C-alpha positions in Angstrom: 3.9 30.2 -21.4 0.8 31.5 -23.3 -1.6 33.0 -20.6 -4.6 31.8 -22.6 -3.7 28.2 -22.6 -3.3 25.3 -20.0 -0.2 23.5 -19.1 -1.2 20.4 -21.1 -4.2 20.6 -23.4 -6.3 17.6 -23.6 -5.4 15.0 -26.2 -8.7 13.4 -27.0 -7.0 10.2 -28.4 -4.4 9.8 -25.5 -7.2 10.6 -23.1 -9.5 8.0 -24.5 -6.8 5.3 -24.5 -5.6 6.3 -20.9 -9.1 6.3 -19.5 -9.7 2.8 -21.1 -6.7 1.4 -19.5 -7.8 2.6 -16.0 -11.3 1.2 -16.5 -9.7 -2.0 -17.4 -7.9 -2.0 -14.1 -11.3 -1.7 -12.5 -12.6 -4.5 -14.5 -9.5 -6.5 -13.3 -10.1 -5.8 -9.8 -13.7 -6.9 -10.3 -12.7 -10.0 -11.7 -10.4 -10.8 -8.7 -13.3 -10.0 -6.6 -15.4 -12.5 -8.7 -12.7 -15.3 -8.1 -11.3 -14.9 -11.8 -7.6 -15.5 -12.3 -5.4 -14.5 -15.3 -4.1 -17.4 -17.5 -0.4 -18.0 -18.0 -0.8 -16.5 -21.6 -2.3 -13.2 -20.1 0.5 -13.0 -17.3 3.2 -13.6 -20.0 1.9 -10.8 -22.4 1.2 -8.3 -19.6 4.8 -9.0 -18.1 6.3 -8.6 -21.6 4.4 -5.4 -22.0 5.9 -4.0 -18.8 9.5 -5.1 -19.7 8.9 -3.4 -23.1 7.9 -0.3 -21.6 10.1 2.9 -22.1 10.9 3.1 -18.3 12.4 -0.5 -18.2 13.7 -1.0 -21.7 15.4 2.4 -22.1 15.7 4.2 -18.9 16.8 7.8 -19.0 20.5 8.6 -19.1 19.8 11.1 -16.0 19.9 8.1 -13.9 23.1 7.6 -11.7 25.1 4.2 -12.1 23.2 3.0 -8.9 19.7 4.0 -10.4 20.6 2.1 -13.6 21.6 -1.1 -11.6 18.2 -0.7 -9.8 16.4 -0.9 -13.2 18.2 -3.7 -14.3 17.7 -5.6 -11.1 13.7 -5.1 -11.4 14.1 -6.3 -15.0 15.8 -9.5 -13.9 13.4 -10.1 -11.0 10.5 -9.7 -13.6 12.0 -12.0 -16.2 12.8 -14.5 -13.6 9.2 -14.4 -12.1 7.7 -14.9 -15.5 10.0 -17.8 -16.3 9.0 -19.6 -13.0 5.3 -19.1 -13.7 5.6 -20.2 -17.3 7.4 -23.3 -16.6 6.3 -24.4 -13.2 2.6 -23.7 -13.8 2.1 -25.2 -17.3 -1.5 -26.2 -18.0 -2.8 -23.6 -15.4 -2.5 -26.0 -12.4 -2.4 -23.1 -10.0 -5.2 -21.4 -11.4 -7.2 -24.8 -11.2 -6.0 -25.3 -7.8 -7.2 -22.0 -6.5 -10.6 -22.2 -8.5 -11.2 -25.6 -6.7 -10.5 -24.2 -3.3 -12.7 -21.1 -3.6 -15.7 -23.0 -5.3 -15.3 -26.4 -3.3 -18.6 -25.4 -1.3 -20.6 -25.0 -4.6 -20.3 -28.8 -5.2 -22.9 -31.0 -3.5 -21.7 -32.8 -0.5 -21.3 -36.5 -0.5 -23.9 -37.0 2.3 -26.1 -40.0 3.1 -29.1 -40.4 5.6 -26.9 -42.7 7.8 -24.3 -39.9 8.2 -24.6 -37.8 11.3 -22.8 -34.8 9.4 -24.1 -32.4 6.8 -22.6 -29.4 5.4 -24.7 -26.9 7.5 -23.9 -28.7 10.6 -20.3 -28.3 9.7 -20.8 -24.8 9.2 -22.5 -24.3 12.5 -19.9 -26.4 14.3 -17.3 -24.2 12.7 -18.8 -21.0 13.9 -19.1 -22.4 17.4 -15.4 -23.3 17.2 -14.1 -19.8 15.9 -16.3 -18.1 18.8 -14.7 -20.4 21.5 -11.0 -19.7 20.4 -11.8 -16.0 20.2 -13.3 -16.1 23.9 -9.9 -17.9 24.8 -7.9 -15.3 23.0 -9.5 -12.5 24.5 -9.3 -13.9 28.2 -5.6 -14.4 27.4 -4.8 -10.9 26.2 -6.8 -9.3 28.9 -4.8 -11.4 31.9 -2.5 -9.3 33.8 0.0 -12.2 34.2 0.2 -12.9 30.5 0.7 -9.1 29.7 3.5 -9.0 32.4 5.1 -12.0 30.7 5.0 -10.2 27.3 6.6 -7.1 28.7 9.2 -9.1 30.4 10.0 -10.9 27.1 10.3 -7.6 25.3 12.6 -6.4 28.1 14.8 -9.3 27.7 15.0 -9.0 23.9 16.1 -5.4 24.3 18.9 -6.7 26.6 19.8 -9.2 24.0 19.8 -6.8 21.4 21.9 -4.2 23.1 24.7 -6.8 23.6 24.4 -7.3 19.7 24.8 -3.7 18.8 27.2 -2.5 21.4 27.5 0.9 19.9 23.9 1.6 20.1 23.2 -0.3 23.4 22.6 3.0 25.3 19.6 3.6 23.3 17.8 0.2 23.5 19.2 -1.6 26.7 16.5 -1.6 29.5 17.2 -0.1 32.6 18.3 -1.9 35.7 14.8 -1.5 37.3 13.2 -3.1 34.4 15.6 -6.2 34.4 15.4 -6.4 37.9 11.6 -7.0 37.7 11.5 -9.5 34.6 11.4 -12.4 36.8 8.7 -11.0 39.3 5.2 -12.2 38.7 2.2 -9.8 38.3 -0.6 -9.3 40.9 -3.0 -12.1 40.9 -6.2 -12.0 39.3 -5.6 -8.5 37.4 -7.5 -8.1 34.3 -7.2 -5.2 31.6 -9.5 -3.8 29.0 -9.7 -5.6 25.9 -7.3 -4.1 23.4 -8.5 -2.5 20.1 -7.6 -4.6 17.1 -9.7 -2.3 14.6 -8.2 -1.3 11.4 -7.7 2.3 12.5 -6.0 1.1 15.7 -3.6 -1.0 13.9 -2.8 1.7 11.3 -2.2 4.2 14.1 0.1 1.8 15.6 1.8 1.5 12.3 2.3 5.0 11.8 3.6 5.6 15.5 6.4 2.8 14.9 7.3 4.4 11.5 7.6 7.8 13.0 9.8 6.2 15.7 12.1 4.5 13.4 12.3 7.8 11.3 13.4 9.8 14.2 16.2 7.2 15.1 17.3 6.0 11.6 19.7 8.7 10.8 21.3 8.7 14.1 21.8 4.7 14.6 21.9 3.2 10.9 25.4 3.8 10.1 26.6 2.6 13.6 24.4 -0.4 13.6 25.9 -1.3 10.0 29.3 -0.9 11.3 28.5 -2.8 14.3 27.1 -5.7 12.3 29.8 -5.7 9.9 32.4 -6.0 12.6 30.3 -9.0 14.2 30.1 -10.8 11.1 33.9 -11.2 10.6 35.7 -14.0 12.1 38.4 -11.9 13.8 35.7 -9.5 15.3 35.1 -9.0 18.9 34.3 -12.5 20.6 32.4 -11.1 23.7 28.7 -11.7 23.2 27.1 -13.1 20.0 25.0 -10.9 17.9 22.2 -11.3 15.4 24.5 -11.5 12.3 26.4 -14.3 13.9 23.2 -16.2 14.6 21.9 -15.7 11.0 25.2 -16.7 9.7 25.4 -19.8 11.9 21.8 -21.0 10.7 22.5 -20.1 6.9 25.9 -22.2 7.4 24.4 -25.1 8.8 21.7 -25.3 6.1 24.2 -25.0 3.5 26.2 -28.0 5.0 23.5 -30.3 4.6 23.1 -29.5 1.1 26.7 -29.8 -0.1 29.1 -32.7 0.7 32.1 -30.7 -0.2 32.0 -27.9 2.4 35.5 -27.1 3.6 36.2 -28.3 7.1 37.2 -24.8 8.0 33.6 -23.4 7.1 32.3 -26.4 9.3 34.4 -25.6 12.3 33.3 -21.9 12.1 29.8 -22.9 11.8 30.1 -25.2 14.9 31.8 -22.5 16.9 29.1 -19.7 15.7 26.3 -22.2 16.9 27.9 -23.0 20.2 28.4 -19.4 20.9 24.8 -18.8 20.2 23.9 -21.7 22.5 25.9 -20.1 25.3 24.4 -16.7 24.8 21.0 -18.2 25.2 21.8 -20.1 28.4 23.2 -17.0 29.8 20.3 -14.8 29.1 17.7 -17.6 30.1 19.3 -19.9 32.9 17.2 -22.8 34.2 15.7 -20.9 37.1 14.4 -18.3 34.7 12.9 -21.0 32.5 11.2 -22.5 35.4 9.8 -19.3 36.6 8.5 -18.8 33.2 6.7 -22.0 33.1 5.2 -21.4 36.6 4.1 -18.0 35.7 2.4 -19.6 32.4 0.7 -22.2 34.4 -0.5 -19.3 37.0 -2.0 -17.6 33.9 -4.0 -20.9 33.0 -5.5 -21.1 36.3 -6.5 -17.4 36.5 -8.1 -17.8 33.1 -9.8 -20.9 34.4 -11.7 -19.2 37.0 -13.8 -17.3 34.4 -17.2 -18.5 33.5 -16.7 -17.8 29.8 -13.6 -19.9 30.0 -15.3 -23.0 31.1 -18.1 -22.5 28.4 -15.8 -22.0 25.7 -13.3 -24.8 26.6 -16.4 -27.3 26.9 -17.7 -26.3 23.6 -14.2 -26.8 21.9 -13.7 -30.2 23.6 -17.1 -31.4 22.8 -16.6 -30.6 19.1 -13.3 -32.4 19.3 -14.9 -35.5 20.9 -17.8 -35.4 18.4 -15.8 -35.5 15.4 -13.0 -37.7 16.4 -15.6 -40.2 17.9 -17.8 -40.1 14.6 -14.7 -40.2 12.5 -13.7 -43.5 14.2 -16.9 -45.2 13.6 -17.6 -43.7 10.3 -14.0 -45.0 9.1 -14.8 -48.6 9.8 -18.0 -48.0 7.5 -15.9 -46.2 4.7 -18.4 -43.1 5.0 -16.5 -40.6 7.2 -16.7 -36.9 7.0 -13.0 -36.7 6.4 -13.0 -39.1 3.9 -15.9 -37.6 2.1 -13.9 -34.2 2.1 -10.7 -35.8 0.8 -12.6 -37.5 -1.8 -14.3 -34.2 -2.8 -10.9 -32.3 -2.9 -8.9 -35.4 -4.4 -8.3 -33.2 -7.6 -7.1 -30.4 -5.9 -4.8 -32.4 -3.7 -3.4 -34.0 -6.7 -2.7 -30.5 -8.3 -1.1 -29.2 -5.2 1.1 -32.1 -5.1 2.3 -31.8 -8.8 2.9 -27.9 -8.3 5.0 -28.8 -5.2 7.0 -31.5 -7.2 7.5 -29.1 -10.1 9.0 -26.5 -7.8 11.2 -29.2 -6.2 13.3 -29.6 -9.2 10.8 -32.0 -10.6 11.4 -34.3 -7.9 8.6 -36.8 -6.9 6.9 -36.9 -3.5 6.1 -40.6 -3.7 8.9 -41.7 -1.5 7.8 -39.2 1.4 4.2 -40.3 1.1 5.2 -44.0 1.1 7.4 -43.5 4.3 4.6 -41.6 6.0 2.2 -44.3 4.9 4.4 -47.1 6.2 4.8 -45.2 9.5 1.0 -44.5 10.0 0.3 -48.1 9.2 2.9 -49.7 11.6 2.0 -47.3 14.5 -1.8 -47.8 13.8 -1.2 -51.5 14.8 0.9 -50.7 18.2 -1.5 -50.8 21.2 1.4 -49.2 23.2 1.2 -46.1 21.1 -2.4 -45.9 21.0 -2.3 -46.1 24.8 0.0 -43.1 25.0 -2.2 -41.1 22.6 -5.2 -41.6 24.8 -3.2 -40.7 28.0 -2.0 -37.6 26.3 -5.6 -36.7 25.5 -6.9 -37.3 28.9 -4.1 -35.5 30.4 -4.9 -32.4 28.1 -8.4 -32.5 29.2 -7.7 -32.5 32.8 -5.4 -29.6 32.5 -7.9 -27.6 30.7 -10.9 -28.5 32.7 -9.8 -28.7 36.2 -8.6 -25.3 37.6 -5.4 -25.6 39.5 -4.4 -28.9 38.2 -1.3 -27.7 36.4 0.0 -26.4 39.5 -0.1 -29.8 41.4 2.8 -32.1 41.7 0.7 -34.9 40.1 0.4 -33.0 36.9 4.4 -32.6 36.7 4.8 -36.3 37.3 2.3 -37.3 34.7 3.8 -35.0 32.3 7.3 -36.4 32.9 5.8 -39.8 32.7 4.2 -39.0 29.3 7.3 -37.2 27.9 9.5 -40.3 28.8 6.9 -42.6 27.0 6.9 -40.3 24.1 10.6 -40.1 23.8 10.9 -44.0 23.8 8.3 -44.5 21.1 9.5 -41.7 18.8 13.1 -41.7 19.5 13.7 -45.4 19.9 10.9 -47.8 18.7 10.0 -45.3 15.8 13.5 -43.7 15.4 14.2 -45.3 12.1 10.9 -44.4 10.6 10.9 -40.9 11.9 14.5 -40.4 10.5 13.2 -41.6 7.1 10.4 -39.1 6.9 12.8 -36.2 8.2 15.5 -37.1 5.7 13.1 -37.3 2.8 11.7 -33.6 3.9 15.3 -32.3 3.8 16.0 -33.9 0.5 12.9 -32.2 -0.9 14.1 -28.8 0.6 17.3 -29.3 -0.9 15.5 -29.9 -4.3 13.8 -26.6 -4.0 17.1 -25.0 -3.5 18.9 -26.4 -6.3 15.9 -25.9 -8.8 17.5 -23.9 -11.5 14.5 -21.5 -11.9 13.9 -21.1 -8.1 17.7 -20.2 -7.7 17.7 -17.8 -10.4 14.6 -15.9 -9.2 16.0 -16.0 -5.5 19.3 -14.6 -6.6 17.8 -11.8 -8.7 15.6 -10.8 -5.7 18.6 -10.9 -3.3 20.6 -8.8 -5.8 17.9 -6.1 -6.2 17.7 -5.9 -2.3 21.4 -5.8 -2.0 21.8 -3.0 -4.6 19.2 -1.1 -2.6 21.2 -1.0 0.7 24.5 -2.5 0.3 27.8 -1.6 -1.2 30.2 -3.6 -3.3 31.8 -4.8 0.0 28.6 -6.0 1.4 28.6 -3.3 3.8 25.2 -1.5 4.6 25.0 2.1 3.2 22.7 4.9 2.6 22.8 5.5 -1.3 21.9 9.3 -1.6 22.3 9.1 -5.4 19.7 6.3 -5.5 17.3 8.2 -3.2 17.7 11.3 -5.6 17.0 9.1 -8.7 13.9 7.9 -6.9 12.5 11.2 -5.7 13.7 13.5 -8.7 13.5 11.1 -11.7 11.5 7.9 -11.2 8.3 9.4 -9.1 8.0 12.1 -11.2 7.8 9.7 -14.4 5.1 7.6 -12.7 3.1 10.5 -11.8 3.2 11.7 -15.5 2.3 8.3 -16.7 -1.0 8.4 -14.5 -2.1 11.6 -16.3 -5.8 11.3 -16.9 -7.7 10.1 -13.9 -11.5 9.6 -14.5 -14.0 10.6 -11.8 -17.1 8.7 -10.9 -20.6 9.9 -12.0 -21.8 12.6 -9.5 -25.6 12.7 -8.7 -27.4 14.8 -6.4 -31.3 14.7 -5.8 -33.3 17.0 -3.5 -36.7 18.6 -3.6 -35.2 21.5 -5.5 -33.6 19.5 -8.4 -32.1 16.5 -9.7 -28.5 17.2 -11.2 -26.2 14.5 -12.8 -22.6 15.3 -14.1 -20.4 12.8 -15.9 -17.3 12.5 -17.7 -15.1 14.6 -15.4 -11.5 13.7 -16.0 -8.6 15.0 -13.7 -5.6 16.0 -15.7 -2.6 15.7 -13.2 -0.4 18.3 -14.9 -3.2 20.9 -15.0 -4.5 20.2 -11.6 -1.4 20.6 -9.6 -0.4 24.3 -8.9 2.1 26.0 -11.1 3.3 27.9 -8.0 3.1 27.4 -4.1 4.5 30.0 -1.8 4.9 29.7 2.1 6.3 32.5 4.2 6.4 33.3 8.0 6.9 36.5 9.9 8.0 36.0 13.6 8.2 39.1 16.2 9.5 38.7 19.6 9.6 41.4 22.4 11.1 41.0 25.8 10.2 44.0 28.4 11.0 45.1 31.8 9.1 46.8 34.3 5.9 48.3 32.9 6.7 47.0 29.3 5.0 43.5 28.6 6.5 40.9 26.6 5.0 40.0 23.1 5.4 37.2 20.7 3.6 37.0 17.3 4.1 34.4 14.5 2.2 35.0 11.1 1.9 32.7 8.2 1.0 32.7 4.8 0.4 30.0 2.2 -0.6 30.7 -1.4 -1.2 28.5 -4.5 -1.8 29.8 -8.2 -2.1 28.2 -11.6 -4.6 25.5 -10.7 -6.3 24.8 -14.2 -8.7 22.7 -15.9 -9.3 21.6 -19.5 -12.5 19.4 -19.2 -13.8 18.3 -22.5 -17.1 16.6 -23.3 -18.7 17.0 -19.7 -22.0 15.6 -19.8 -24.7 16.9 -17.6 -28.5 16.4 -16.8 -30.4 18.9 -14.8 -34.3 18.9 -13.7 -35.4 21.8 -11.8 -38.4 20.6 -9.8 -39.5 23.8 -8.0 -39.4 27.3 -8.4 -39.1 29.5 -11.6 -38.2 28.8 -14.3 -39.0 24.8 -14.2 -36.5 23.5 -16.9 -35.2 20.1 -17.8 -32.0 20.0 -19.8 -29.4 17.3 -21.0 -26.3 18.4 -22.8 -22.5 18.5 -23.1 -20.2 21.2 -22.4 -16.4 22.1 -22.2 -14.9 23.7 -19.0 -11.8 25.5 -19.5 -9.7 27.6 -16.7 -6.5 28.8 -18.1 -3.8 30.9 -17.3 -3.6 31.9 -13.4 -6.9 29.9 -13.3 -7.9 29.2 -9.6 -5.8 30.7 -7.0 -6.0 31.4 -3.1 -4.0 32.8 -0.4 -4.4 32.2 3.4 -3.0 34.6 5.9 -3.1 33.8 9.7 -1.6 34.0 12.9 -0.7 31.6 15.8 -2.3 33.0 19.0 -2.3 32.2 22.6 -5.8 31.0 23.4 -7.2 28.4 25.7 -9.0 26.8 22.8 -7.3 27.7 19.6 -3.8 27.4 17.9 -4.2 29.3 14.7 -6.5 32.1 13.5 -7.2 32.8 9.7 -6.8 36.4 9.3 -7.4 36.7 5.5 -8.7 34.4 2.9 -8.6 35.5 -0.7 -9.9 33.4 -3.8 -9.6 34.2 -7.3 -11.1 32.4 -10.3 -9.8 33.8 -13.6 -10.0 32.8 -17.0 -13.0 30.6 -16.7 -14.9 29.7 -19.9 -17.9 27.4 -20.5 -18.7 26.2 -23.9 -22.1 24.5 -24.5 -21.9 21.9 -27.3 -25.2 20.3 -27.1 -28.2 21.8 -25.1 -31.7 22.5 -25.5 -31.4 26.0 -24.1 -28.2 26.8 -25.8 -29.7 30.1 -27.2 -30.7 31.4 -23.8 -27.3 30.5 -22.3 -25.3 32.4 -24.9 -27.4 35.6 -24.4 -27.2 35.5 -20.4 -23.6 34.2 -20.4 -21.8 37.6 -19.8 -24.3 38.4 -16.9 -23.9 34.8 -15.4 -20.3 34.8 -15.6 -19.9 38.2 -13.7 -22.4 37.3 -11.1 -21.8 33.8 -10.8 -17.7 34.1 -10.6 -18.2 36.7 -7.8 -20.5 34.7 -5.6 -18.5 31.4 -6.2 -15.4 33.3 -5.0 -17.1 34.6 -1.8 -18.5 31.1 -1.1 -15.0 29.5 -1.6 -13.6 32.1 0.8 -16.2 31.4 3.3 -15.7 27.8 3.1 -12.0 27.8 3.2 -12.0 30.0 6.4 -14.5 27.7 8.1 -12.5 24.6 7.1 -9.4 26.2 8.7 -11.2 27.0 11.9 -12.6 23.6 12.2 -9.1 22.2 11.3 -7.6 24.5 13.9 -10.1 23.3 16.5 -9.3 19.7 15.6 -5.7 20.1 15.8 -6.0 21.8 19.2 -8.2 18.9 20.5 -5.5 16.5 19.4 -2.8 18.5 21.2 -4.7 18.7 24.4 -5.7 15.0 24.5 -2.0 14.0 23.7 -0.6 16.3 26.3 -3.1 15.0 28.7 -2.4 11.3 28.1 1.4 12.0 28.2 1.0 13.8 31.6 -1.0 11.0 33.0 1.4 8.2 32.0 4.7 9.8 33.0 4.7 7.9 36.3 3.4 4.8 34.8 6.3 2.3 34.4 4.2 0.1 32.1 3.9 2.9 29.5 7.0 3.2 27.1 5.6 5.2 24.4 7.3 8.4 23.3 5.3 11.8 22.8 5.0 11.2 19.1 3.1 8.0 19.8 0.4 9.9 22.1 -0.2 12.5 19.4 -1.0 9.6 16.9 -3.4 8.0 19.5 -5.1 11.4 20.2 -5.7 11.8 16.3 -7.1 8.5 16.0 -9.3 9.2 18.9 -10.6 12.5 17.5 -11.3 11.1 14.0 -13.3 8.4 15.7 -15.3 11.0 17.8 -15.8 12.8 14.5 -17.2 10.0 12.7 -19.7 9.1 15.7 -20.8 12.7 15.8 -21.5 12.6 12.0 -23.5 9.4 12.4 -25.7 10.8 15.2 -26.3 13.8 13.3 -27.3 11.8 10.4 -29.6 9.8 12.4 -31.3 12.8 14.2 -31.5 15.0 11.1 -33.6 14.2 8.3 -32.0 14.8 5.1 -33.9 15.0 1.7 -31.0 15.6 -0.2 -29.1 12.5 -1.8 -25.6 12.6 -3.1 -24.1 9.5 -4.9 -20.8 8.8 -6.5 -21.6 5.9 -9.1 -18.9 4.0 -10.7 -21.3 1.7 -12.8 -24.9 1.8 -13.8 -25.7 -0.4 -11.0 -24.7 2.2 -8.5 -26.6 4.9 -9.9 -29.6 6.8 -8.6 -31.1 7.4 -12.0 -30.4 4.2 -13.7 -32.8 5.5 -16.7 -30.7 8.6 -17.5 -28.0 7.7 -20.1 -25.4 10.6 -20.7 -23.7 10.6 -24.2 -19.9 9.1 -23.7 -20.6 8.2 -19.9 -17.6 6.8 -18.1 -20.1 4.8 -15.9 -21.3 3.0 -19.0 -17.8 2.1 -19.8 -17.0 0.8 -16.3 -20.2 -1.3 -16.5 -18.9 -3.0 -19.7 -15.6 -3.8 -18.0 -17.3 -5.0 -15.1 -19.5 -7.2 -17.2 -16.5 -8.5 -18.9 -14.9 -9.5 -15.8 -17.8 -12.0 -15.3 -17.2 -13.6 -18.7 -15.1 -16.6 -19.4 -15.3 -20.2 -18.3 -14.6 -21.0 -14.7 -11.7 -18.9 -13.7 -10.8 -17.4 -17.1 -11.6 -13.8 -18.0 -10.8 -11.7 -21.2 -10.4 -8.7 -19.0 -7.0 -9.6 -18.0 -5.7 -9.4 -21.5 -3.9 -6.3 -21.1 -0.6 -5.2 -23.0 0.2 -5.6 -26.8 3.6 -7.5 -26.4 4.1 -10.9 -28.0 4.2 -14.2 -26.1 7.3 -15.7 -24.8 9.1 -18.5 -26.6 12.5 -18.9 -25.2 11.7 -20.3 -21.7 12.9 -23.8 -20.6 10.9 -26.8 -21.0 9.5 -28.7 -17.8 11.5 -31.8 -16.7 9.4 -34.8 -15.9 8.5 -35.5 -12.4 10.7 -38.5 -11.3 11.8 -40.4 -8.1 15.3 -39.2 -7.5 18.2 -40.9 -5.6 19.5 -39.4 -2.4 22.0 -40.2 0.0 21.1 -40.5 3.6 21.4 -37.4 5.7 21.8 -39.4 9.0 23.6 -42.5 10.5 20.7 -44.5 11.4 19.6 -48.1 11.0 16.8 -47.3 9.2 18.4 -45.0 6.7 17.8 -45.6 3.0 19.7 -48.3 1.2 18.9 -48.7 -2.6 19.8 -52.4 -2.7 17.7 -53.2 0.6 14.9 -51.1 0.1 12.7 -48.8 2.5 12.6 -50.2 6.2 9.5 -50.1 8.5 9.2 -50.7 12.1 12.2 -52.4 13.8 14.0 -52.3 10.6 11.6 -54.8 8.6 12.1 -54.4 4.7 9.1 -53.4 2.9 10.1 -53.8 -0.6 12.9 -52.4 -2.8 13.0 -49.1 -4.2 12.0 -48.6 -7.9 14.4 -48.5 -10.5 16.2 -45.2 -10.6 15.3 -42.9 -13.3 18.2 -40.4 -14.3 17.4 -36.8 -13.5 16.2 -34.6 -16.2 17.7 -31.2 -16.3 15.9 -28.1 -17.7 16.7 -27.5 -21.3 15.6 -24.7 -23.8 
């Protein structure tokens, strides 16, 4: 390589186009944030451009056959997703529906002076309801009885999972002590601290779980796959039921309802699997354990009811329900309820949602389902016995929630059994026909979703893609090392290469000494990455006897070289406000650091110290081949004269400063790592005798890391609050974020970002021109949308109220409510 050149010299035209694409992505992000949505045409062109890209249209021959199949599978998924969107979303119904939902509050509410409701009152009541639910949730998760129930449920699930994967049972099966304690209630009135559901905590838990899975994956994946494969075969072992059998049973039952021509052998096998699953669950959850679980849940409710916060929260929620339900009844008689007003306000949105669902259901109308529901509602609304039952249920629920200890009384059980029997009679006997009609129609619509050609093609392509990722030709789970090599050695490097130019925000610094603005800094990935990274270790160990002491040292060295820059047309502004000389300058310069460029070497050793783990012994920084060329400046002549002196002095000073900063950073990082290590060991030692703690040592390090990060943030915030700083530093993406809004630098990236941000706000309603990305042509070969029609169906159950085309629909007690409309032949999708 030419030592006077960088790895990849900047291509001005390529750089300009690449920066514009990335700034357009920022504009797209801004448009989504403003509630804008791409149109079908924009989605079509973008997906076609993606399909026409070199990575998907003509992948490299270096890929293995598995890699080629993966690329082909991705193409099929994108193609089918595009066809689903273009066909099912004709006229932009989805965009209109989303826009209506997001901007429903902008429309004026239909309020009258007689109405006891207004939009502000609704908002306030909603806030009270959310606060009440939050209070109840906090009391629930801090209750010891409820936590014990959750732990026992996890233990039982581990026991069930160990029966599923017999060969891996030793790793997940709970101990005898844990199994013996799952039916034991917790101590009464024990409360715990509220869990931390912050973003950092959830992220640390995710990392912890991911780490545990990585540790065990290689050891158990193959065994679990073989076990699952054996369990899925009809001639496999019949002792116990595994997850694969349960999943197979559920899937087979669903398929039987869809097709009439399923072989009797398959039906028999499905019934066998289902029965085995039921027996397995009965064995793991006998009646005694179920009764004990119900009693413990009641005990949890009683303990929570003893809190004053509970009474306040439950009274707030019950009063809101009573107010709205009461006003709703009165207002419904006058034709001006708040529910009716909201439904009227969202009438168009509801109609669009119905049309979208009908299109995805193989163009099947939901009219029959809505008719059945409407008939059911009108018939039930005139039944005084059903109204009395609902009132009794309402009274019973309120009594259980308000009166502490009532749920444990025998009268509560008697009342529940009475309500249950009455409900069974009403819904399973008197309204059985209507219930079956509604359920059967829902099943029929679900079948139409599955039978829709576009839905089926998209689903099959997704299944094939996931199958290609982790299964072989025989359907057996395998680890595809060739595919992993394709991803890490070919696909990811190509993606990183396509990233290439990354624009940085405008950098602004203001303090009493000077104001500085730097813009148009663009990172080039191939130049920024080091050309060489070296790492070495040197271990020395001595064991001595008598007067000779033991000794152990471990030295480490890490170095990187070849970090380069080729920054063209960097704009700057500087105003020196104090000291000599007082100057102001605005200009453009090129910064080139080629050849060996920036390099560093860090040598250190691991030491035995009560407060440290690693000591940096030597830090060396070299800055070579640095060149700055001023293209535009008010003081260009002065810079040319003093350039050699500045470079010789400034370069040495920069190297010393960087060495000091790197050394200080490593010292701070070492202190941080030691604190994490000490905290993790302390937590682990403290929880070794606690049976409730089941985390491994890795999870304690993750928790300790999170804790140390939070402490650092708190210290930084306290330091900022105490120390008055006159220096302001700002990274401005757009002109609106800038400290110096009046300073416009030539070719500024922030100016272009501002243009794309403004472009994101243009367009009528949900439309925006910023989504127009890609240069491919529109699709013309997608199917036409079939008209939405009411389709015939055969009954899915043998009931007196099942549908008969000649007799029509039945209402309560089998009363005919009118014949079905003439049947329209089903219209299939055609090109």
